[in-house]
C-alpha positions as a Markdown table, in Angstrom:
| # | Residue | x | y | z |
|---|---|---|---|---|
| 1 | Met | 83.8 | 32.9 | 25.9 |
| 2 | Ser | 86.1 | 32.1 | 28.9 |
| 3 | Phe | 85.2 | 32.3 | 32.5 |
| 4 | Lys | 87.6 | 35.3 | 32.9 |
| 5 | Glu | 85.9 | 37.2 | 30.1 |
| 6 | Ile | 82.4 | 36.5 | 31.6 |
| 7 | Met | 83.6 | 37.7 | 35.0 |
| 8 | Asn | 85.1 | 40.9 | 33.4 |
| 9 | Ile | 81.7 | 41.7 | 31.9 |
| 10 | Ile | 79.8 | 41.0 | 35.1 |
| 11 | Ser | 82.2 | 43.2 | 37.1 |
| 12 | Val | 81.7 | 46.1 | 34.7 |
| 13 | Val | 77.9 | 46.0 | 35.0 |
| 14 | Ala | 77.4 | 44.8 | 38.6 |
| 15 | Ile | 77.6 | 48.1 | 40.6 |
| 16 | Pro | 75.6 | 50.2 | 38.1 |
| 17 | Phe | 73.0 | 47.5 | 38.1 |
| 18 | Val | 72.7 | 47.4 | 41.9 |
| 19 | Ile | 72.5 | 51.3 | 42.1 |
| 20 | Phe | 69.9 | 51.4 | 39.3 |
| 21 | Thr | 67.9 | 48.6 | 41.0 |
| 22 | Phe | 67.8 | 50.5 | 44.3 |
| 23 | Leu | 66.7 | 53.7 | 42.6 |
| 24 | Ile | 63.9 | 51.9 | 40.7 |
| 25 | Tyr | 62.8 | 50.1 | 43.8 |
| 26 | Gly | 62.8 | 53.4 | 45.8 |
| 27 | Phe | 60.8 | 55.2 | 43.1 |
| 28 | Ala | 58.3 | 52.3 | 42.9 |
| 29 | Lys | 57.8 | 52.4 | 46.6 |
| 30 | Lys | 57.4 | 56.2 | 46.4 |
| 31 | Val | 60.4 | 56.9 | 48.6 |
| 32 | Lys | 62.0 | 60.3 | 48.4 |
| 33 | Val | 65.3 | 58.7 | 47.3 |
| 34 | Tyr | 67.5 | 61.8 | 47.4 |
| 35 | Glu | 66.2 | 63.1 | 50.7 |
| 36 | Ser | 66.7 | 59.6 | 52.2 |
| 37 | Phe | 70.2 | 59.6 | 50.9 |
| 38 | Val | 71.0 | 63.0 | 52.4 |
| 39 | Glu | 69.5 | 61.9 | 55.8 |
| 40 | Gly | 71.7 | 58.8 | 55.7 |
| 41 | Ala | 74.8 | 60.8 | 54.9 |
| 42 | Lys | 74.0 | 63.1 | 58.0 |
| 43 | Glu | 73.8 | 60.0 | 60.2 |
| 44 | Gly | 77.0 | 58.7 | 58.7 |
| 45 | Phe | 78.8 | 61.9 | 59.6 |
| 46 | Asn | 77.7 | 61.6 | 63.2 |
| 47 | Val | 78.8 | 58.0 | 63.4 |
| 48 | Ala | 82.2 | 59.0 | 62.0 |
| 49 | Val | 82.6 | 61.5 | 64.8 |
| 50 | Arg | 81.7 | 59.0 | 67.4 |
| 51 | Ile | 84.2 | 56.3 | 66.2 |
| 52 | Ile | 87.3 | 58.6 | 66.0 |
| 53 | Pro | 88.7 | 57.6 | 69.4 |
| 54 | Tyr | 88.3 | 53.9 | 68.7 |
| 55 | Leu | 89.8 | 54.3 | 65.2 |
| 56 | Val | 92.9 | 56.1 | 66.6 |
| 57 | Ala | 93.4 | 53.4 | 69.3 |
| 58 | Met | 93.1 | 50.6 | 66.6 |
| 59 | Leu | 95.5 | 52.4 | 64.2 |
| 60 | Val | 98.1 | 52.8 | 67.0 |
| 61 | Ala | 97.8 | 49.1 | 68.0 |
| 62 | Ile | 98.3 | 48.1 | 64.4 |
| 63 | Gly | 101.3 | 50.4 | 64.0 |
| 64 | Ile | 102.9 | 48.8 | 67.1 |
| 65 | Phe | 102.2 | 45.3 | 65.8 |
| 66 | Arg | 103.9 | 46.0 | 62.5 |
| 67 | Ala | 106.8 | 48.1 | 63.9 |
| 68 | Ser | 107.6 | 45.5 | 66.6 |
| 69 | Gly | 108.4 | 42.8 | 64.1 |
| 70 | Ala | 105.5 | 40.6 | 65.4 |
| 71 | Met | 104.2 | 40.4 | 61.8 |
| 72 | Asp | 107.5 | 38.9 | 60.6 |
| 73 | Val | 107.6 | 36.4 | 63.5 |
| 74 | Leu | 104.0 | 35.3 | 62.7 |
| 75 | Val | 104.8 | 34.9 | 59.0 |
| 76 | Ala | 107.8 | 32.7 | 59.9 |
| 77 | Ile | 105.7 | 30.5 | 62.2 |
| 78 | Leu | 102.8 | 30.1 | 59.7 |
| 79 | Ser | 104.9 | 29.6 | 56.5 |
| 80 | Pro | 105.5 | 25.9 | 57.0 |
| 81 | Leu | 101.8 | 25.3 | 57.3 |
| 82 | Thr | 100.8 | 27.4 | 54.3 |
| 83 | Asn | 103.5 | 25.8 | 52.2 |
| 84 | Leu | 101.6 | 22.5 | 52.6 |
| 85 | Ile | 98.8 | 23.8 | 50.4 |
| 86 | Gly | 101.0 | 25.9 | 48.1 |
| 87 | Phe | 100.0 | 29.2 | 49.6 |
| 88 | Pro | 102.7 | 31.7 | 48.7 |
| 89 | Ala | 104.6 | 33.1 | 51.7 |
| 90 | Glu | 104.7 | 36.5 | 50.1 |
| 91 | Ala | 100.9 | 36.7 | 50.5 |
| 92 | Leu | 100.9 | 35.9 | 54.3 |
| 93 | Pro | 101.4 | 39.5 | 55.5 |
| 94 | Met | 98.2 | 40.4 | 53.5 |
| 95 | Ala | 96.3 | 37.4 | 55.1 |
| 96 | Leu | 97.5 | 38.5 | 58.6 |
| 97 | Met | 96.9 | 42.2 | 58.2 |
| 98 | Arg | 93.5 | 42.1 | 56.4 |
| 99 | Pro | 91.4 | 41.2 | 59.5 |
| 100 | Leu | 93.2 | 44.0 | 61.4 |
| 101 | Ser | 93.2 | 47.0 | 59.0 |
| 102 | Gly | 91.9 | 48.0 | 55.6 |
| 103 | Ser | 94.5 | 50.7 | 55.1 |
| 104 | Gly | 97.3 | 48.5 | 56.4 |
| 105 | Ser | 96.3 | 45.6 | 54.1 |
| 106 | Leu | 95.9 | 48.1 | 51.2 |
| 107 | Gly | 99.5 | 49.2 | 51.8 |
| 108 | Ile | 100.7 | 45.6 | 51.8 |
| 109 | Met | 98.7 | 44.8 | 48.6 |
| 110 | Thr | 100.2 | 47.9 | 47.0 |
| 111 | Glu | 103.8 | 46.8 | 47.9 |
| 112 | Ile | 103.1 | 43.3 | 46.5 |
| 113 | Met | 101.7 | 44.7 | 43.3 |
| 114 | Lys | 104.7 | 47.1 | 42.8 |
| 115 | Thr | 107.1 | 44.2 | 43.4 |
| 116 | Tyr | 105.3 | 41.4 | 41.4 |
| 117 | Gly | 102.9 | 43.3 | 39.2 |
| 118 | Pro | 99.1 | 43.6 | 39.3 |
| 119 | Asp | 98.6 | 40.8 | 36.7 |
| 120 | Ser | 100.9 | 38.3 | 38.4 |
| 121 | Phe | 99.5 | 35.5 | 40.4 |
| 122 | Leu | 100.4 | 37.2 | 43.6 |
| 123 | Gly | 98.9 | 40.5 | 42.5 |
| 124 | Leu | 95.6 | 38.7 | 41.6 |
| 125 | Leu | 95.7 | 36.7 | 44.8 |
| 126 | Val | 96.1 | 39.6 | 47.2 |
| 127 | Ser | 93.5 | 41.7 | 45.4 |
| 128 | Thr | 91.1 | 38.8 | 45.6 |
| 129 | Met | 91.9 | 38.3 | 49.2 |
| 130 | Tyr | 91.3 | 42.0 | 49.9 |
| 131 | Gly | 87.8 | 41.7 | 48.4 |
| 132 | Ser | 87.0 | 38.4 | 50.0 |
| 133 | Thr | 87.6 | 39.2 | 53.6 |
| 134 | Glu | 86.6 | 41.8 | 56.2 |
| 135 | Thr | 88.5 | 43.9 | 58.6 |
| 136 | Thr | 87.1 | 41.8 | 61.5 |
| 137 | Phe | 89.0 | 43.2 | 64.4 |
| 138 | Tyr | 88.7 | 46.8 | 63.1 |
| 139 | Val | 85.0 | 46.4 | 63.0 |
| 140 | Leu | 84.8 | 44.8 | 66.4 |
| 141 | Ala | 87.0 | 47.5 | 68.0 |
| 142 | Val | 85.7 | 50.6 | 66.2 |
| 143 | Tyr | 82.0 | 49.9 | 65.5 |
| 144 | Phe | 81.2 | 47.7 | 68.5 |
| 145 | Gly | 83.1 | 50.1 | 70.7 |
| 146 | Ser | 81.3 | 53.2 | 69.4 |
| 147 | Val | 77.9 | 51.7 | 70.4 |
| 148 | Asn | 79.2 | 50.4 | 73.7 |
| 149 | Ile | 79.0 | 46.7 | 72.9 |
| 150 | Arg | 81.5 | 45.1 | 75.3 |
| 151 | Lys | 80.5 | 41.4 | 75.1 |
| 152 | Thr | 81.0 | 40.4 | 71.5 |
| 153 | Arg | 79.9 | 36.9 | 72.2 |
| 154 | His | 80.4 | 34.9 | 69.0 |
| 155 | Ala | 81.3 | 37.8 | 66.8 |
| 156 | Val | 85.1 | 37.2 | 67.1 |
| 157 | Leu | 84.9 | 33.5 | 66.3 |
| 158 | Ala | 82.4 | 34.0 | 63.4 |
| 159 | Gly | 84.6 | 36.8 | 62.0 |
| 160 | Val | 87.8 | 34.8 | 62.2 |
| 161 | Ile | 86.2 | 31.7 | 60.6 |
| 162 | Ser | 84.7 | 33.8 | 57.8 |
| 163 | Asp | 88.1 | 35.5 | 57.2 |
| 164 | Ile | 89.9 | 32.2 | 57.0 |
| 165 | Thr | 87.2 | 30.9 | 54.7 |
| 166 | Gly | 87.5 | 33.9 | 52.5 |
| 167 | Leu | 91.3 | 33.7 | 52.3 |
| 168 | Leu | 91.3 | 30.0 | 51.5 |
| 169 | Thr | 88.5 | 30.4 | 49.0 |
| 170 | Ala | 90.3 | 33.4 | 47.3 |
| 171 | Phe | 93.5 | 31.2 | 47.1 |
| 172 | Phe | 91.7 | 28.2 | 45.6 |
| 173 | Ile | 89.7 | 30.3 | 43.1 |
| 174 | Cys | 92.8 | 32.2 | 42.0 |
| 175 | Lys | 94.7 | 28.9 | 41.7 |
| 176 | Leu | 91.8 | 27.5 | 39.6 |
| 177 | Val | 91.2 | 30.6 | 37.4 |
| 178 | Phe | 94.7 | 32.2 | 37.1 |
| 179 | Gly | 97.2 | 29.5 | 38.2 |
């Protein structure tokens, strides 16, 4: 059995296993699982209402970034560096957008998959990058802003380092498994 087949099996059972584990643990600890879930959903709705102004501000800023051509300039600047390790230039917009916006990076990923196909190396790479990184600046702007955290201290540096690590790891794993 190949590594890819093993990963396919794991990916099918992972989420149901995690959900089942939480339910069993909750029942074992005599937690009212459904009631706790509903209470959490209520809190989630209140958080969603509080973050709307920050969300709108972030989405406007991302729209300006893309529409101004700054993304294209940044890709042109970074391409010579990424070419040294064989990172495809077509995946750079995804690498640049992912720390900023989940929906923006999803749009870029969709465009790449429509152009190259979901089973192409690029399709597999950008989908792995999507799952291996976080929307760091979105989280900082929206969630930190909604709870009035102004001094992010080391959060920006830690987030950027983890995003770079996730992107490079996604590239090398895809190169190893699919390339």
